[in-house]
KOLLOMI-974877 format. One record per residue (C-alpha): x, y, z. Coordinates in pm, whole numbers, plus 50000, padded with zeros to 5 digits. Layout:
! residues N
R | X | Y | Z
...
//
This chain:
! residues 373
R | 58654 | 49389 | 48498
R | 58704 | 49295 | 48857
R | 58425 | 49174 | 49087
R | 58476 | 49472 | 49319
R | 58418 | 49725 | 49039
R | 58093 | 49547 | 48937
R | 57967 | 49556 | 49294
R | 58041 | 49930 | 49321
R | 57850 | 50002 | 48999
R | 57546 | 49807 | 49120
R | 57552 | 49995 | 49448
R | 57574 | 50328 | 49267
R | 57280 | 50233 | 49042
R | 57065 | 50147 | 49342
R | 57145 | 50483 | 49499
R | 57047 | 50667 | 49179
R | 56717 | 50474 | 49145
R | 56631 | 50542 | 49508
R | 56705 | 50912 | 49465
R | 56480 | 50932 | 49156
R | 56195 | 50756 | 49344
R | 56216 | 51001 | 49637
R | 56216 | 51300 | 49400
R | 55909 | 51155 | 49220
R | 55715 | 51116 | 49545
R | 55795 | 51473 | 49642
R | 55681 | 51600 | 49301
R | 55343 | 51423 | 49316
R | 55271 | 51534 | 49672
R | 55342 | 51897 | 49579
R | 55134 | 51880 | 49262
R | 54835 | 51725 | 49443
R | 54830 | 51408 | 49233
R | 54714 | 51070 | 49352
R | 55037 | 50906 | 49463
R | 54959 | 51000 | 49822
R | 54993 | 50648 | 49954
R | 54977 | 50746 | 50318
R | 54686 | 50993 | 50356
R | 54620 | 51148 | 50691
R | 54282 | 50991 | 50774
R | 54239 | 51235 | 51061
R | 54269 | 51535 | 50833
R | 53960 | 51759 | 50846
R | 54034 | 51951 | 50527
R | 54044 | 51661 | 50285
R | 53818 | 51364 | 50209
R | 53951 | 51047 | 50059
R | 53749 | 50838 | 49820
R | 53838 | 50512 | 49983
R | 53659 | 50632 | 50297
R | 53341 | 50710 | 50102
R | 53289 | 50396 | 49895
R | 52937 | 50291 | 49997
R | 52736 | 50043 | 49788
R | 52447 | 50291 | 49766
R | 52277 | 50123 | 49473
R | 52281 | 49792 | 49658
R | 52158 | 49937 | 49987
R | 51863 | 50120 | 49829
R | 51527 | 49947 | 49852
R | 51345 | 49867 | 49533
R | 51022 | 50061 | 49463
R | 50723 | 49925 | 49651
R | 50392 | 49893 | 49462
R | 50060 | 49885 | 49647
R | 49721 | 49841 | 49482
R | 49400 | 49961 | 49646
R | 49040 | 49908 | 49543
R | 48703 | 49995 | 49688
R | 48404 | 49796 | 49810
R | 48411 | 49420 | 49758
R | 48085 | 49233 | 49820
R | 48052 | 48857 | 49763
R | 47691 | 48812 | 49870
R | 47346 | 48877 | 49721
R | 47350 | 48868 | 49339
R | 47729 | 48831 | 49318
R | 47700 | 48504 | 49509
R | 47401 | 48394 | 49300
R | 47606 | 48445 | 48983
R | 47904 | 48251 | 49119
R | 47677 | 47965 | 49224
R | 47494 | 47961 | 48889
R | 47822 | 47956 | 48695
R | 47980 | 47719 | 48949
R | 48277 | 47950 | 48930
R | 48393 | 48128 | 49246
R | 48680 | 48291 | 49062
R | 48432 | 48458 | 48825
R | 48420 | 48809 | 48986
R | 48798 | 48845 | 48936
R | 48857 | 48645 | 48617
R | 48909 | 48949 | 48393
R | 49114 | 49158 | 48634
R | 49314 | 48916 | 48848
R | 49629 | 48944 | 48639
R | 49639 | 49319 | 48705
R | 49550 | 49304 | 49075
R | 49798 | 49026 | 49149
R | 50092 | 49191 | 48972
R | 50197 | 49416 | 49263
R | 50361 | 49378 | 49603
R | 50049 | 49433 | 49816
R | 49681 | 49427 | 49715
R | 49419 | 49573 | 49951
R | 49037 | 49595 | 49933
R | 48741 | 49654 | 50165
R | 48536 | 49338 | 50229
R | 48169 | 49425 | 50282
R | 48030 | 49073 | 50330
R | 48111 | 48843 | 50624
R | 48177 | 48476 | 50557
R | 47987 | 48199 | 50729
R | 48123 | 47846 | 50739
R | 47776 | 47691 | 50726
R | 47468 | 47872 | 50599
R | 47209 | 47916 | 50331
R | 47390 | 48175 | 50124
R | 47085 | 48294 | 49936
R | 47038 | 48668 | 49998
R | 46752 | 48826 | 49800
R | 46809 | 49129 | 49582
R | 46743 | 49444 | 49780
R | 46856 | 49299 | 50113
R | 47130 | 49481 | 50300
R | 47217 | 49192 | 50531
R | 47507 | 49013 | 50365
R | 47666 | 48671 | 50407
R | 47921 | 48504 | 50180
R | 48014 | 48149 | 50088
R | 48371 | 48052 | 50189
R | 48414 | 47906 | 49840
R | 48459 | 48263 | 49717
R | 48795 | 48282 | 49895
R | 48950 | 48108 | 49594
R | 48877 | 48419 | 49390
R | 49043 | 48644 | 49645
R | 49354 | 48427 | 49644
R | 49383 | 48412 | 49265
R | 49333 | 48788 | 49247
R | 49637 | 48830 | 49470
R | 49450 | 48986 | 49763
R | 49683 | 49027 | 50061
R | 49488 | 49249 | 50301
R | 49117 | 49312 | 50354
R | 48972 | 49590 | 50564
R | 48675 | 49473 | 50769
R | 48609 | 49815 | 50918
R | 48273 | 49887 | 50757
R | 47900 | 49892 | 50821
R | 47831 | 49538 | 50693
R | 48098 | 49312 | 50843
R | 47884 | 49255 | 51154
R | 47573 | 49160 | 50952
R | 47605 | 48801 | 51077
R | 47697 | 48903 | 51430
R | 47989 | 48772 | 51631
R | 47971 | 48434 | 51456
R | 48007 | 48598 | 51117
R | 48312 | 48793 | 51227
R | 48467 | 48488 | 51390
R | 48416 | 48277 | 51077
R | 48544 | 48554 | 50852
R | 48864 | 48595 | 51052
R | 48917 | 48220 | 51058
R | 48852 | 48168 | 50686
R | 49074 | 48455 | 50578
R | 49351 | 48345 | 50810
R | 49339 | 47993 | 50667
R | 49370 | 48143 | 50318
R | 49669 | 48354 | 50417
R | 49478 | 48682 | 50380
R | 49519 | 48943 | 50652
R | 49214 | 49115 | 50803
R | 49236 | 49457 | 50966
R | 48986 | 49697 | 51121
R | 48779 | 49441 | 51313
R | 48847 | 49195 | 51591
R | 48723 | 49009 | 51895
R | 48766 | 49324 | 52103
R | 48874 | 49685 | 52062
R | 49244 | 49603 | 52085
R | 49207 | 49347 | 51808
R | 49007 | 49584 | 51589
R | 49265 | 49861 | 51623
R | 49562 | 49630 | 51576
R | 49772 | 49720 | 51274
R | 49918 | 49468 | 51035
R | 50290 | 49512 | 50974
R | 50393 | 49387 | 50630
R | 50765 | 49321 | 50595
R | 50942 | 49235 | 50270
R | 51185 | 49374 | 50013
R | 51351 | 49581 | 50286
R | 51022 | 49762 | 50362
R | 50801 | 49767 | 50670
R | 50446 | 49889 | 50606
R | 50178 | 49924 | 50875
R | 49809 | 49914 | 50780
R | 49525 | 50051 | 50996
R | 49152 | 50066 | 50918
R | 48855 | 50256 | 51066
R | 48486 | 50307 | 50983
R | 48220 | 50567 | 51060
R | 47956 | 50369 | 51261
R | 47915 | 50443 | 51632
R | 47668 | 50168 | 51718
R | 47681 | 49813 | 51852
R | 47905 | 49710 | 51562
R | 48193 | 49897 | 51727
R | 48429 | 49676 | 51927
R | 48475 | 49731 | 52299
R | 48689 | 49566 | 52565
R | 48456 | 49267 | 52577
R | 48261 | 49292 | 52251
R | 48374 | 49196 | 51898
R | 48335 | 49454 | 51625
R | 48503 | 49721 | 51418
R | 48743 | 50008 | 51485
R | 48550 | 50333 | 51474
R | 48672 | 50673 | 51351
R | 48793 | 50831 | 51673
R | 49070 | 51085 | 51620
R | 49233 | 51026 | 51958
R | 49253 | 50653 | 51884
R | 49384 | 50729 | 51536
R | 49667 | 50946 | 51665
R | 49757 | 50695 | 51935
R | 49764 | 50406 | 51687
R | 49974 | 50592 | 51430
R | 50222 | 50700 | 51699
R | 50275 | 50335 | 51794
R | 50350 | 50224 | 51441
R | 50525 | 50532 | 51306
R | 50845 | 50436 | 51485
R | 50827 | 50074 | 51366
R | 50734 | 50115 | 51001
R | 50869 | 50290 | 50694
R | 50515 | 50360 | 50577
R | 50183 | 50386 | 50762
R | 49869 | 50342 | 50552
R | 49523 | 50431 | 50687
R | 49198 | 50303 | 50536
R | 48870 | 50476 | 50615
R | 48512 | 50372 | 50545
R | 48308 | 50690 | 50553
R | 48115 | 50950 | 50358
R | 47770 | 50986 | 50206
R | 47661 | 50716 | 49965
R | 47619 | 50807 | 49598
R | 47802 | 51138 | 49625
R | 48109 | 51242 | 49426
R | 48249 | 51475 | 49690
R | 48380 | 51389 | 50039
R | 48205 | 51528 | 50344
R | 48363 | 51705 | 50641
R | 48404 | 51385 | 50841
R | 48611 | 51224 | 50566
R | 48827 | 51531 | 50511
R | 48886 | 51600 | 50881
R | 48975 | 51241 | 50963
R | 49200 | 51198 | 50659
R | 49386 | 51521 | 50736
R | 49424 | 51415 | 51099
R | 49577 | 51087 | 50983
R | 49836 | 51264 | 50767
R | 49904 | 51518 | 51044
R | 49969 | 51228 | 51281
R | 50221 | 51068 | 51046
R | 50032 | 50854 | 50794
R | 50181 | 50823 | 50446
R | 49855 | 50767 | 50258
R | 49481 | 50752 | 50326
R | 49250 | 50532 | 50119
R | 48872 | 50564 | 50143
R | 48558 | 50374 | 50044
R | 48187 | 50343 | 50127
R | 48010 | 50601 | 49901
R | 47994 | 50341 | 49615
R | 48107 | 50620 | 49382
R | 48462 | 50734 | 49313
R | 48536 | 51064 | 49481
R | 48804 | 51330 | 49461
R | 49160 | 51306 | 49585
R | 49429 | 51543 | 49701
R | 49796 | 51565 | 49794
R | 49788 | 51697 | 50150
R | 50121 | 51787 | 50313
R | 50300 | 51584 | 50047
R | 50088 | 51277 | 50111
R | 49804 | 51131 | 49900
R | 49442 | 51101 | 50008
R | 49183 | 50916 | 49799
R | 48845 | 50979 | 49956
R | 48659 | 50698 | 49781
R | 48755 | 50445 | 49515
R | 48393 | 50344 | 49462
R | 48290 | 49985 | 49398
R | 48524 | 49704 | 49300
R | 48300 | 49396 | 49300
R | 47934 | 49476 | 49360
R | 47592 | 49406 | 49213
R | 47466 | 49766 | 49195
R | 47398 | 49766 | 48822
R | 47119 | 50021 | 48845
R | 47343 | 50321 | 48766
R | 47655 | 50405 | 48571
R | 47826 | 50548 | 48878
R | 47777 | 50236 | 49093
R | 47886 | 49999 | 48816
R | 48223 | 50170 | 48785
R | 48514 | 50223 | 49018
R | 48881 | 50308 | 49056
R | 49195 | 50117 | 49135
R | 49476 | 50322 | 49289
R | 49823 | 50187 | 49215
R | 50068 | 50360 | 49449
R | 50443 | 50333 | 49406
R | 50671 | 50435 | 49693
R | 51044 | 50491 | 49641
R | 51335 | 50454 | 49880
R | 51324 | 50820 | 49985
R | 50949 | 50791 | 50068
R | 50851 | 50988 | 49759
R | 50584 | 50833 | 49545
R | 50339 | 50843 | 49260
R | 49991 | 50708 | 49193
R | 49824 | 50572 | 48885
R | 49442 | 50571 | 48887
R | 49283 | 50305 | 48667
R | 48908 | 50307 | 48599
R | 48726 | 49975 | 48612
R | 48386 | 49865 | 48494
R | 48159 | 49608 | 48657
R | 47940 | 49389 | 48438
R | 47684 | 49111 | 48483
R | 47615 | 49205 | 48846
R | 47960 | 49150 | 48984
R | 48248 | 49089 | 48741
R | 48520 | 49355 | 48745
R | 48747 | 49439 | 48453
R | 48978 | 49720 | 48355
R | 48826 | 50000 | 48151
R | 48805 | 49878 | 47787
R | 49078 | 50015 | 47563
R | 48825 | 50092 | 47289
R | 48602 | 50290 | 47525
R | 48673 | 50656 | 47594
R | 48759 | 50731 | 47956
R | 48605 | 51076 | 47934
R | 48260 | 50939 | 48016
R | 48403 | 50789 | 48334
R | 48560 | 51109 | 48465
R | 48266 | 51322 | 48353
R | 48026 | 51108 | 48556
R | 48183 | 51229 | 48881
R | 48288 | 51577 | 48769
R | 48650 | 51469 | 48802
R | 48946 | 51538 | 48578
R | 49176 | 51257 | 48476
R | 49496 | 51313 | 48674
R | 49799 | 51406 | 48466
R | 50049 | 51385 | 48750
R | 49981 | 51233 | 49091
R | 50314 | 51236 | 49268
R | 50457 | 51355 | 49596
R | 50810 | 51426 | 49722
R | 50988 | 51238 | 49995
R | 51121 | 51391 | 50312
R | 51402 | 51307 | 50548
R | 51336 | 51102 | 50855
R | 51033 | 50909 | 50732
//
């Protein structure tokens, strides 16, 4: 066979293969199959998968877990017990593993620290002062943020507030709700981690000399105009805005009008949750406009052993998801020996706890997310 004939056959074979390939492309385009190698990316009537591949699972934030408790007092008999046991971790020893195992832990500190003092406070006194040694317990319990907006943080005057802010700062614990002036007291703390930004604000009911002014240290008081202004500032900077309030009538299981009105105003202004304390009893809760309000979590560490209601409390464990939806788990606690907190015993029925406050154990405490938050 001559070389010329071989060349002609090869050329003919290439022509046949090329013809088959063109016919195949035409067939797949007509049938709508996936050999459309050159899609029209400007086409408005068709979407192509390669334009929509977004690592959604990677971009989503992990759930954020916040733990809130009620009134925390490290003076009076609580301090006497710590000193007697020479153990300043003692109030938290049985509960620290639970309180530390979250992203953010927040309580209300009712007793100012003093760097130098006689820390003896007799039983029955309502003027508190705490030993800085007790900070070790706060650290081991995983406390991240303490609200100082309450009716006791100014018990030791400007010096007490100054020392408290200094001691907490040195321990890496953030204080909110009180400051050297009104601007400092109303200043939010912006927590940033895990792809989240969470702003915390705190206010209390007093309207006396404990309230901060332009040139006077003190607390942030419950003024609705201030509340709305503060939330507006942080709403645009944070994924979540959390408001803490110290209000209500002591030793009552139901919130009063001031608590309800202020909490609703906070949610109306853009807050994502409202957490309350002060009554020393747990109080009711509600989901208002798809956002949770807990009017009082009761005591966390306190020496009020004279009643069942004051020697118990609640921890609220809130989980927020990437779409701003969330759920809450309420865990009863019990306080023993004038100041040591622990989770409700597994062998003890919870019914007595809920019955004490005419509350029903929540079956489902969840709320939906909404776009734009």
